[in-house]
C-alpha positions, 0 to 999 in steps of 0.5 A: 500500500502506497499513498499517492495524494491527500486532497480536499474539496476546499480550495484553501486546503494544501493538497499533499502529493506523496513521492512514489518512492523514497522520502516525502517531507512535510515541513512545519515552518515558523517563518518568523519570530512570532510564528510557530510550527505547532498547529500548522497541520503536520499531525493533522495530515496524518490524522486525515489519512487515518480518517480516510482509512476507516478511523472512528469518527473524530469529534474535533474534525466533525465540529471544525470541518464537518462539511469538508470532503477529504480524499485519499488516493492510494495504490494497493496490489497495483491498483489505484483506489480513492476513498472520500470522506467528509469531516463529519465521518458519516458520508464515505465513498470507495472508488465513487461508490457509497460505503458504510464505515464498517463495510470500509473496514471490512474491505480493508481487512480483506483487500488491504495490505495485511494477511490477517490471521483468523484470530480476534484482535487482528484487523487493518486498523489494529496493524496499520497504527504501527506504520503510522503512529497517530496519537502522542501515546503511540510514541512512547513504546515500540510494542504497545500502542495507546489503548492496547492491551499488553497481550494484544500488542504482543500478538500483533507485534510478533505476528508482524515479525513473523513469529509463531503466535499460536501459543500467544493467542492460546494463553490469552484465551485461556487466561481470559477464561480463567478470569471469566470463571473467577468473575462468574464465581464472584458475580454468582455470590454477589447477585444472589443475596440469599446465597451470599448469606449462606456462604458468609457463614464460612461453612463449606457448601457441601456440609450445608447441603448435607445438613439441609437434606437431613432437616428437609427429611425431618420436616417432610416426616412431620408434615406427613404425620400432622393431622389438621383440625379445623376446630383447633382454635376453638378447642385451644380456647376451651382448654384455656378457659378450663385451665382458668376454671381449674385454677379457681377451684385449686384456689378454693381448695387451698382456702378450705384446707386453710380453714380446716387446719384452723378448726383442727387447731381450735379443737385441740386447745385445752384449758390452761389450768386443770380443774384440780389445780384451779380448785386447790387455788380456790381452797387456798383462798378460803381465808380471804374469800367468803365461803359463799364465793367458793361455793359458787365455783361449781356453778362457774365451772359448769358454766365454762364447761357449757361454753366449751361444749357449745364451741366444740359443737360449732367447730365440728359443724363447721368442719363438716360443712367445709369438708363437704364443700371441699369434696364438691370442689375437688369433684369439680376440679377433677372434672375440669382437669379431665375436660382440659386434659382431653382438649390438650390431648386433642391439641397435642395430636392435631395441628392448626392450619397455621402450624402446618403452613409454617412447617410447609413454608420452612420446608419450602425455604430449606428446599430453596436453599438446598437447590441454590447451594446445589446449583452453586456447588454444581457450577463451582465443581464444573468451574473447578474442573475446567480451571484445572484443565486450563491450568494443565494446558497452561503448564504444558504451553509453558514447556512448549514456549520454553522450547520455542524461545530456545530456538531463538526465532527473533535472532534475525530481528535482534541482529538487524535492530542492533545494526540500526541502533549502532548506526545512530549510537555506536556505543549503546548496547541494544537488542531484541529479547524474547523470553518465556512468561510463566506468570498468571497473566495473558502474556505468553512471552516477554518481548523486550526491545531495548537500547541502553539509555532509553530513558532519554527521550531522544534514544527512546524515540530512536528505539521506536523509529528503528523498530518500526523500520525493522517491521516495515522493511523486514517484517512479515504478513504485510505488503505495506509500502509506506511508513509515517513518522511524525515530528513527535519522534524526530523532535527529541533526537539529536541532529547528528542522529537525525541526519544519520537516520535519514541517510540510511533511510534514503539508501535503503529505499533506493529502488524499493518502491517504498515510501518514508513520510515524515513531518518535521518542524523547520528548526529540526529540518534546518539542523538536519539539512545543515549536517547533510551538507552539499549531499543533502539537496535530495532532502530539499527535493523530498519536501512536498509541502511547507506549512507555515504558522505566520498566517492561517492561509499558510496552514494545511486547512488554509483557514482558521477552524475549530480543529485543535491539533495536539502539539507534538 
């Protein structure tokens, strides 16, 4: 795939005519002391190429130049194609025929410059970004682009290097399944409040299942033996009333027993002084009292004896009455007790409907808990078995990956990468290392693209450019014929390295039919051009447009709009 032209239906737009081979340079020129090379359209040009090649709708383009229509002509498989798309992104044509964004992407997937594997995560858009790093975040690491998962970046990079990605894809899929199982476990526990309560006890689900089974069998036996009485509540009320009456009779019996005890005590009483003692007392007083007074003793004694007899008869009569009352009360109590016991026995052998329903409800709740725990246990056991199999497979793949790494499949890439880096930094160690990753993650290999001192912005930028060049010129599964590097990569690199890089690029592209497109600020261009000396006239010829910041008319769009171009 080679780029031919980038045009627009607005006559203020600066069209880009890319050179069919070699270097094409877009220069951002400050032009004067107050001008700036930032925001003139260098990065916007790259963004517009992506826009025409099926990128997602860009909000800033839609707001600023939504009605403008951009056109990209390119060569693919010896045929020229033209894609037109308005700034809003909604109206697209391919070779003059309307096409939807999804259909355009499908066309590029099937007819584009990449031989895509039958695997998720591979598409024209996913791979093209490695040949035209659009976002600032794409220019920080040679392997991983902005918004890419690490395992996706690894698979795509290794694929473009021609390495076998079977184990890469398999580990990612297996680890995703392990993660999905773990998530499903958590979701199942969290989504069902009752299950969460059952598991929160800390008791193993199997133990709870066994306990519930026993309790359910017991409840079922109880229900089977329960006799439901329609008059259960009436009988219960009668039993309560009889109990009240029985308590009243028992209270009356206690009162009668107390009275009888008092009568018995009264009947047992005797005079404190016996008759003989009292008579002796009287005789001892004969010298004091008149004889007539002593003669009355017999009469007094007879009177008191009469009173005692009358009291005794009265007490005996009262005792007989109380004993009769006690007998009647005792008969009543016994009859009430029998009647109450009959009703209590009836209640003991029968149950109210509410009792039956309560037991039935408890049985239903326990059955629901049992079903819930059994479903959880069944799912958990299935997950356990699947997870065990996945881990066995991962362990086997660890061994296969170790064997593959031992074959040094990227030795050629390591050699070429070091050559590229040493052409710029002869004293800096560099290399590409592929190692086996046996961790609990989605990465099958540890792929390291290293340059000593890569913590420096300039060396890191050179590291990315060299790796891109390696994939572009010597990679696999693509027929890409252009590589685009934005000023964000060139800016931190020292002029000497920029000049050495461009010399090497020009020499390698001679006669290749391939394009190297770069956008660069005027100060970086000037310092690089100066180092090229008299032999650098070719770089001047490679400039396809100069975008100046002294006036809106000299920028890529040719007028001021609401598009904000990120600074490099």
